C-alpha positions as CSV (number, residue, x, y, z in Angstrom):
1,X,-28.4,-3.9,-43.3
2,X,-27.7,-1.8,-40.3
3,X,-24.2,-1.8,-39.0
4,X,-22.7,-0.1,-35.9
5,X,-19.5,1.6,-34.9
6,X,-17.7,2.4,-31.7
7,X,-15.6,5.5,-31.1
8,X,-12.3,5.0,-29.3
9,X,-10.0,7.4,-27.6
10,X,-6.7,5.7,-27.2
11,X,-3.1,6.3,-26.0
12,X,-0.3,4.4,-27.5
13,X,3.3,4.5,-26.1
14,X,5.7,4.2,-29.0
15,X,8.2,2.2,-27.0
16,X,8.0,0.2,-23.8
17,X,10.6,-1.6,-21.7
18,X,9.1,-4.7,-19.9
19,X,11.9,-4.8,-17.4
20,X,12.2,-3.0,-14.0
21,X,12.8,0.7,-14.4
22,X,15.5,2.2,-12.3
23,X,14.4,4.8,-9.6
24,X,15.5,8.4,-9.7
25,X,18.7,8.1,-7.8
26,X,21.8,7.7,-10.0
27,X,24.0,6.3,-7.3
28,X,24.1,2.8,-5.8
29,X,22.9,3.9,-2.4
30,X,19.2,3.1,-1.8
31,X,19.2,3.4,2.0
32,X,21.5,3.8,5.0
33,X,22.1,1.4,7.9
34,X,25.0,2.4,10.2
35,X,25.7,0.8,13.6
36,X,29.0,2.7,13.8
37,X,30.9,-0.5,14.1
38,X,34.3,-0.6,12.3
39,X,32.9,-3.1,9.7
40,X,30.0,-0.9,8.5
41,X,30.8,2.7,9.6
42,X,30.9,4.9,6.5
43,X,30.1,8.2,8.1
44,X,32.3,11.2,8.2
45,X,33.9,12.7,11.3
46,X,34.8,16.3,12.3
47,X,33.5,17.8,9.1
48,X,31.6,21.0,9.9
49,X,28.8,22.2,7.7
50,X,28.2,25.5,9.6
51,X,28.6,26.7,13.2
52,X,28.5,29.8,15.4
53,X,29.3,30.6,19.1
54,X,30.3,27.1,20.1
55,X,33.6,25.8,21.6
56,X,35.1,22.5,22.6
57,X,34.0,20.4,25.4
58,X,37.5,20.7,26.6
59,X,39.2,24.1,26.2
60,X,42.2,22.7,24.4
61,X,40.3,21.0,21.6
62,X,37.5,22.0,19.2
63,X,34.0,20.6,19.3
64,X,34.0,16.8,18.7
65,X,32.3,14.6,16.2
66,X,33.7,11.1,15.7
67,X,33.1,7.4,16.2
68,X,34.3,6.1,19.5
69,X,34.2,2.7,21.2
70,X,32.6,3.6,24.6
71,X,33.5,6.2,27.2
72,X,32.3,7.6,30.5
73,X,30.9,4.2,31.3
74,X,28.1,4.6,28.7
75,X,27.4,1.4,26.9
76,X,26.5,1.6,23.2
77,X,23.0,0.7,22.2
78,X,24.4,-2.2,20.2
79,X,27.8,-3.5,19.4
80,X,30.9,-1.6,20.7
81,X,30.8,1.7,18.8
82,X,28.7,4.9,18.6
83,X,29.0,8.4,17.2
84,X,29.9,11.1,19.8
85,X,29.2,14.8,19.5
86,X,30.4,17.2,22.2
87,X,31.0,20.9,22.7
88,X,30.1,24.0,24.7
89,X,27.5,26.7,23.9
90,X,29.4,29.9,24.7
91,X,26.9,32.7,24.0
92,X,23.8,33.9,26.0
93,X,23.0,36.7,23.6
94,X,23.1,35.0,20.2
95,X,22.0,31.8,18.6
96,X,24.6,29.0,19.0
97,X,24.8,26.0,16.7
98,X,27.1,23.5,15.1
99,X,26.1,21.1,12.3
100,X,28.5,18.2,11.5
101,X,28.3,16.3,8.2
102,X,27.6,12.6,8.7
103,X,27.1,12.0,5.0
104,X,27.6,14.2,2.0
105,X,27.2,14.0,-1.8
106,X,24.3,11.5,-1.4
107,X,21.7,10.8,-4.0
108,X,19.2,9.1,-1.8
109,X,15.6,9.1,-3.2
110,X,12.7,9.2,-0.7
111,X,9.9,6.8,-1.5
112,X,6.6,6.3,0.3
113,X,7.2,4.3,3.6
114,X,10.8,5.4,4.1
115,X,11.8,6.2,7.7
116,X,14.6,7.9,9.5
117,X,15.5,6.1,12.7
118,X,18.3,6.4,15.3
119,X,19.0,5.9,18.9
120,X,20.4,8.8,21.0
121,X,21.9,9.1,24.5
122,X,21.9,12.7,25.8
123,X,24.5,12.9,28.5
124,X,23.9,14.8,31.8
125,X,23.5,18.4,30.6
126,X,20.3,20.2,29.7
127,X,21.9,21.5,26.5
128,X,22.5,17.9,25.4
129,X,18.8,17.7,24.6
130,X,19.2,20.2,21.8
131,X,20.7,17.7,19.5
132,X,19.3,15.7,16.6
133,X,19.9,14.2,13.1
134,X,19.0,16.5,10.3
135,X,18.7,16.0,6.5
136,X,19.4,18.4,3.6
137,X,17.5,17.8,0.4
138,X,18.5,18.4,-3.2
139,X,16.4,21.6,-3.4
140,X,18.2,23.1,-0.4
141,X,15.4,22.6,2.1
142,X,16.0,20.7,5.4
143,X,14.2,18.3,7.6
144,X,14.5,20.6,10.6
145,X,12.7,23.5,8.9
146,X,10.0,21.3,7.3
147,X,7.9,21.2,10.6
148,X,7.8,17.4,10.4
149,X,7.5,15.5,13.8
150,X,8.7,12.2,15.0
151,X,6.4,9.3,16.2
152,X,6.1,11.0,19.6
153,X,5.0,14.3,18.1
154,X,8.3,16.2,18.7
155,X,9.6,18.5,16.0
156,X,12.9,17.4,14.3
157,X,14.6,20.8,14.7
158,X,17.4,20.3,17.3
159,X,16.3,23.4,19.2
160,X,12.8,21.9,19.9
161,X,14.0,18.4,21.0
162,X,13.3,17.4,24.5
163,X,14.4,13.7,24.8
164,X,15.2,12.4,28.3
165,X,18.7,12.6,29.6
166,X,21.0,9.7,30.5
167,X,19.2,6.9,28.7
168,X,19.0,5.5,25.2
169,X,15.9,6.8,23.3
170,X,14.8,5.8,19.8
171,X,13.8,8.6,17.4
172,X,11.7,7.6,14.4
173,X,10.4,9.8,11.6
174,X,8.2,8.9,8.7
175,X,9.7,10.6,5.6
176,X,6.6,9.8,3.4
177,X,5.6,13.5,3.4
178,X,8.9,14.1,1.5
179,X,8.3,11.4,-1.1
180,X,9.9,12.4,-4.4
181,X,12.7,14.4,-2.8
182,X,16.4,13.4,-2.8
183,X,18.6,13.5,0.3
184,X,22.0,15.1,-0.4
185,X,23.4,15.3,3.2
186,X,22.9,13.8,6.6
187,X,23.9,16.1,9.5
188,X,24.1,15.7,13.2
189,X,23.5,19.0,15.0
190,X,23.4,21.1,18.2
191,X,21.2,24.2,17.9
192,X,20.0,26.2,20.9
193,X,17.7,28.6,18.9
194,X,17.2,30.5,22.1
195,X,20.0,33.0,22.6
196,X,19.9,32.9,26.4
197,X,20.9,29.2,26.6
198,X,24.5,28.3,27.4
199,X,26.4,25.3,28.7
200,X,28.0,22.0,27.8
201,X,26.4,19.4,25.4
202,X,27.4,15.8,24.9
203,X,25.4,13.1,23.1
204,X,25.9,9.7,21.5
205,X,24.1,8.4,18.4
206,X,23.8,4.7,17.4
207,X,22.0,2.5,14.9
208,X,21.2,5.1,12.3
209,X,18.8,4.0,9.6
210,X,17.3,5.7,6.6
211,X,15.4,2.9,5.0
212,X,12.0,1.3,4.3
213,X,10.0,0.4,7.3
214,X,9.4,-3.2,6.1
215,X,11.6,-5.9,4.7
216,X,9.0,-6.8,2.0
217,X,6.6,-4.1,0.8
218,X,5.0,-3.2,-2.5
219,X,2.8,-0.5,-4.0
220,X,0.5,-1.1,-7.0
221,X,1.3,1.8,-9.4
222,X,-1.1,1.1,-12.3
223,X,-3.0,-1.6,-14.1
224,X,-4.9,-2.1,-17.4
225,X,-7.3,-4.7,-16.1
226,X,-10.6,-4.0,-17.9
227,X,-14.0,-3.4,-16.3
228,X,-15.9,-5.5,-18.8
229,X,-15.1,-8.5,-21.1
230,X,-17.1,-10.5,-23.6
231,X,-17.5,-14.2,-22.7
232,X,-14.7,-16.3,-24.1
233,X,-12.6,-13.3,-25.1
234,X,-8.9,-12.8,-24.3
235,X,-7.1,-9.6,-23.4
236,X,-3.5,-8.8,-22.6
237,X,-3.3,-6.8,-19.4
238,X,-0.5,-5.3,-17.3
239,X,0.1,-4.6,-13.6
240,X,2.9,-2.3,-12.6
241,X,4.3,-2.7,-9.0
242,X,6.9,-0.7,-7.1
243,X,9.3,-2.2,-4.5
244,X,8.9,-0.2,-1.3
245,X,10.7,-2.6,1.0
246,X,14.3,-3.3,1.9
247,X,14.6,-6.7,0.2
248,X,15.3,-7.1,-3.5
249,X,12.9,-9.1,-5.6
250,X,13.9,-11.8,-8.0
251,X,12.7,-15.1,-9.3
252,X,15.6,-16.7,-7.5
253,X,14.0,-15.4,-4.2
254,X,10.6,-16.7,-5.3
255,X,9.1,-13.2,-5.4
256,X,6.1,-13.1,-7.9
257,X,2.8,-11.5,-8.6
258,X,0.2,-13.8,-7.3
259,X,-3.6,-14.3,-7.5
260,X,-5.0,-13.9,-4.1
261,X,-6.2,-17.3,-2.9
262,X,-3.7,-18.8,-5.4
263,X,-6.3,-18.9,-8.2
264,X,-8.1,-16.5,-10.4
265,X,-11.1,-16.9,-12.8
266,X,-9.3,-15.1,-15.6
267,X,-5.6,-16.1,-15.5
268,X,-3.0,-18.4,-14.0
269,X,-2.2,-17.8,-10.4
270,X,1.5,-16.7,-10.6
271,X,3.5,-14.4,-12.8
272,X,7.3,-14.1,-12.6
273,X,9.5,-11.1,-12.8
274,X,10.3,-10.8,-16.5
275,X,13.8,-11.4,-18.0
276,X,15.3,-12.7,-14.8
277,X,15.6,-9.2,-13.5
278,X,16.2,-8.0,-10.0
279,X,13.9,-5.3,-8.6
280,X,15.6,-3.1,-6.0
281,X,14.0,-0.7,-3.5
282,X,12.4,2.1,-5.4
283,X,12.3,0.3,-8.8
284,X,9.1,-0.7,-10.6
285,X,8.3,-3.9,-12.6
286,X,5.5,-4.5,-15.0
287,X,3.9,-7.9,-15.2
288,X,2.1,-8.6,-18.5
289,X,-0.3,-11.5,-18.9
290,X,-3.5,-12.6,-20.7
291,X,-6.9,-12.6,-19.1
292,X,-9.4,-15.0,-20.6
293,X,-13.1,-14.5,-19.8
294,X,-15.2,-17.5,-19.0
295,X,-17.8,-18.6,-21.5
296,X,-20.7,-17.6,-19.2
297,X,-21.9,-14.2,-18.2
298,X,-21.5,-12.7,-14.7
299,X,-19.6,-10.4,-12.5
300,X,-16.3,-12.0,-11.3
301,X,-13.6,-10.7,-9.0
302,X,-9.9,-10.7,-10.1
303,X,-7.4,-9.8,-7.3
304,X,-3.6,-9.7,-7.3
305,X,-0.8,-9.1,-4.8
306,X,2.9,-9.6,-4.5
307,X,4.0,-12.8,-2.7
308,X,7.3,-14.5,-1.7
309,X,6.2,-18.0,-2.1
310,X,6.7,-20.1,1.0
311,X,7.2,-16.9,3.1
312,X,4.5,-14.3,3.0
313,X,2.1,-12.2,0.9
314,X,2.9,-8.5,1.1
315,X,2.1,-4.9,0.0
316,X,-0.9,-3.5,-1.8
317,X,-3.6,-5.6,-3.3
318,X,-5.5,-4.8,-6.5
319,X,-9.1,-6.1,-6.5
320,X,-11.5,-5.4,-9.4
321,X,-14.9,-6.6,-10.4
322,X,-15.0,-7.5,-14.1
323,X,-18.4,-7.8,-15.8
324,X,-18.5,-10.6,-18.3
325,X,-21.4,-9.9,-20.7
326,X,-22.4,-10.0,-24.3
327,X,-22.6,-6.5,-26.0
328,X,-26.2,-5.5,-26.5
329,X,-27.3,-5.8,-30.1
330,X,-28.5,-2.7,-31.9
331,X,-32.3,-2.2,-31.8
332,X,-34.4,-3.0,-34.8
333,X,-36.1,-0.4,-37.1
334,X,-32.9,1.6,-37.4
335,X,-33.2,3.0,-33.9
336,X,-31.5,2.5,-30.6
337,X,-33.2,3.6,-27.4
338,X,-31.1,4.4,-24.3
339,X,-32.3,4.9,-20.8
340,X,-30.8,6.0,-17.5
341,X,-31.0,4.2,-14.1
342,X,-34.4,5.8,-13.5
343,X,-35.7,4.2,-16.7
344,X,-36.0,7.6,-18.4
345,X,-35.4,7.8,-22.1
346,X,-32.2,9.7,-22.6
347,X,-31.5,9.3,-26.3
348,X,-33.1,8.0,-29.4
349,X,-30.4,7.1,-31.9
350,X,-31.2,7.0,-35.6
351,X,-28.7,6.4,-38.4
352,X,-29.3,10.0,-39.5
353,X,-29.9,11.9,-36.3
354,X,-30.2,11.7,-32.5
355,X,-32.8,13.1,-30.2
356,X,-31.5,13.9,-26.7
357,X,-33.9,14.2,-23.7
358,X,-33.2,16.4,-20.6
359,X,-35.0,16.2,-17.2
360,X,-35.1,18.4,-14.1
361,X,-34.2,17.1,-10.6
362,X,-37.8,15.9,-10.1
363,X,-37.7,13.8,-13.3
364,X,-39.9,16.1,-15.4
365,X,-39.0,16.4,-19.1
366,X,-37.5,19.8,-19.7
367,X,-36.7,19.6,-23.4
368,X,-35.7,17.3,-26.2
369,X,-33.1,18.3,-28.8
370,X,-32.4,16.9,-32.2
371,X,-28.8,16.8,-33.3
372,X,-26.8,15.4,-36.2
373,X,-24.2,14.2,-33.7
374,X,-24.9,10.5,-33.3
375,X,-22.6,10.0,-30.3
376,X,-24.5,10.2,-27.0
377,X,-22.8,12.2,-24.2
378,X,-20.2,13.5,-26.6
379,X,-19.3,16.4,-24.3
380,X,-19.1,14.0,-21.2
381,X,-21.5,16.3,-19.3
382,X,-23.4,13.2,-18.2
383,X,-20.4,11.6,-16.6
384,X,-19.6,8.1,-17.6
385,X,-22.9,7.3,-19.2
386,X,-22.6,5.6,-22.6
387,X,-18.9,5.2,-22.1
388,X,-16.6,2.3,-21.1
389,X,-13.6,3.8,-19.4
390,X,-10.2,2.2,-19.1
391,X,-8.3,2.5,-15.7
392,X,-6.2,5.5,-16.9
393,X,-9.1,7.5,-18.4
394,X,-11.8,9.3,-16.4
395,X,-14.2,12.2,-16.5
396,X,-12.4,15.4,-15.5
397,X,-13.1,19.1,-15.0
398,X,-9.4,19.8,-15.3
399,X,-9.6,21.1,-18.9
400,X,-12.6,21.3,-21.2
401,X,-13.2,22.6,-24.8
402,X,-16.8,23.4,-24.1
403,X,-19.0,22.9,-21.0
404,X,-17.3,21.8,-17.8
405,X,-16.3,18.2,-18.4
406,X,-13.9,16.2,-20.6
407,X,-12.4,12.8,-20.7
408,X,-8.8,12.8,-19.4
409,X,-6.0,10.3,-19.8
410,X,-3.4,10.4,-17.0
411,X,-0.5,8.0,-16.1
412,X,2.7,8.7,-14.2
413,X,4.3,5.5,-15.6
414,X,4.8,4.2,-19.1
415,X,2.1,1.9,-20.3
416,X,1.6,-0.1,-23.5
417,X,-1.7,1.4,-24.4
418,X,-5.2,2.0,-23.2
419,X,-8.5,3.1,-24.6
420,X,-12.0,4.1,-23.7
421,X,-14.9,3.3,-26.1
422,X,-18.4,4.6,-26.7
423,X,-21.8,3.0,-26.8
424,X,-22.7,1.4,-30.1
425,X,-23.8,3.9,-32.7
426,X,-26.1,2.7,-35.5
427,X,-24.9,3.6,-39.0
428,X,-25.9,2.8,-42.6
429,X,-23.6,1.0,-45.1
430,X,-22.2,2.9,-48.0
431,X,-22.8,6.2,-46.2
432,X,-20.1,8.7,-45.3
433,X,-19.9,9.9,-41.7
434,X,-17.6,12.5,-40.3
435,X,-15.5,11.9,-37.2
436,X,-14.4,15.0,-35.2
437,X,-13.0,15.5,-31.8
438,X,-11.2,18.2,-29.8
439,X,-8.1,16.8,-28.2
440,X,-5.6,18.6,-26.0
441,X,-2.2,16.7,-26.2
442,X,0.1,17.2,-23.2
443,X,1.9,13.8,-23.3
444,X,5.6,13.7,-22.5
445,X,5.9,10.8,-25.0
446,X,3.7,8.5,-27.1
447,X,0.7,9.3,-29.2
448,X,-3.0,10.0,-28.5
449,X,-5.6,9.2,-31.2
450,X,-9.3,8.9,-32.0
451,X,-10.5,5.9,-34.0
452,X,-13.6,4.0,-35.0
453,X,-14.3,0.3,-35.2
454,X,-17.1,-1.1,-37.3
455,X,-19.3,-4.1,-36.3
456,X,-21.9,-6.0,-38.4
457,X,-25.4,-6.7,-37.2
458,X,-24.1,-9.7,-35.3
459,X,-21.7,-7.5,-33.3
460,X,-18.7,-9.1,-35.1
461,X,-15.9,-6.7,-35.9
462,X,-15.5,-6.1,-39.6
463,X,-13.4,-3.0,-40.1
464,X,-10.9,-0.9,-38.1
465,X,-11.1,2.7,-39.1
466,X,-8.0,4.8,-39.7
467,X,-6.7,6.3,-36.5
468,X,-6.2,10.1,-36.4
469,X,-3.0,10.7,-34.4
470,X,-2.6,13.8,-32.3
471,X,1.1,14.6,-32.0
472,X,1.4,18.4,-31.4
473,X,1.7,19.2,-27.7
474,X,0.1,22.1,-25.9
475,X,-2.8,22.8,-28.3
């Protein structure tokens, strides 16, 4: 009786937390919204970070930076308060600047979609235009020197600003290019950059925001939805989603993972946030549920997206085609024949050997090679052929033992486990076969292993081989 085995490369995380994972910042501040009103103003005043060659707007006082409730007939953009910065550039031969601290000792993580936004009123003097909000990151770099521009294409360095005078102007900056960085300080600055410029400067800032652009937003981080399933089979899957909006998610707020169109051919249409948790901006949450394939064969679409029921769908959508099909049975006469899309014979699999066929670009047979390795495309030089890849595994040229290709596992977030499996390999009962693989382990946690699973001639699993764990890193 001929049996068959499948080879599996798999990753197993040794522990997993199925609750939202806290984002990188250690403090409670996730974003800033300051209208400079007495009830919400938490900014500093008159705290200088660094300055040179500037004096006070009035000779008897130093340069000013503080919250005021209206002056010189200038109405705030909103409410009754705004933040005033005023002084005098006193040198026409050296760079003049002053940077006041609005916020310090922050631990504000930047996630994709975060924006810096504020309104500014530059009063009367040309030098007033040389003022802007600046950010200092944890690594010591700054927004002003990053070369980033606002939505109107102007650089964020104060010296290169050219906003209109005597009117409120909104400045918006997409901070997504700095995703992963941490904001430590928020500054408000005057900087002339050009040594020849002198004169008075006076500007007012209002409605400062460092926050996500949208109230509800989501990013699909990862998933373990399979590409293929056997009719009638069941498989546990997971979808990990990151909150990239201002609003917190919770079951109390009716925020869930939903099947697009409210139904799905593989699973129920709603999945709640586990353990009654609250998912804040920057946090991720993993939804785990069972997918059950229908009894019939076909290619079906499964698609999922976050939804606040009764309000709106929002954020990324994951949409996958899942092929539901029976696994082909091994060929008779102790052989398996495998073909490519051009119907060319690629491999003849026997229980004792394999014959591999190679062709040129015109489809002419170049050579055929006999090998004792029964696994087709063992070096992955033929791409994905003969392999069923999970979402976290793919053909890669990043690192290879021989040739130019390998199969690579990669995930930035913890996952329960994932595996990629080979084509069926015919084997004889009561016969020893040797399993070998070259594996480079660079995991931060968890284990990677190679395994076999044996099927009988009806494709029913009969034996799970012993897994060979790879635990040593960097080799």
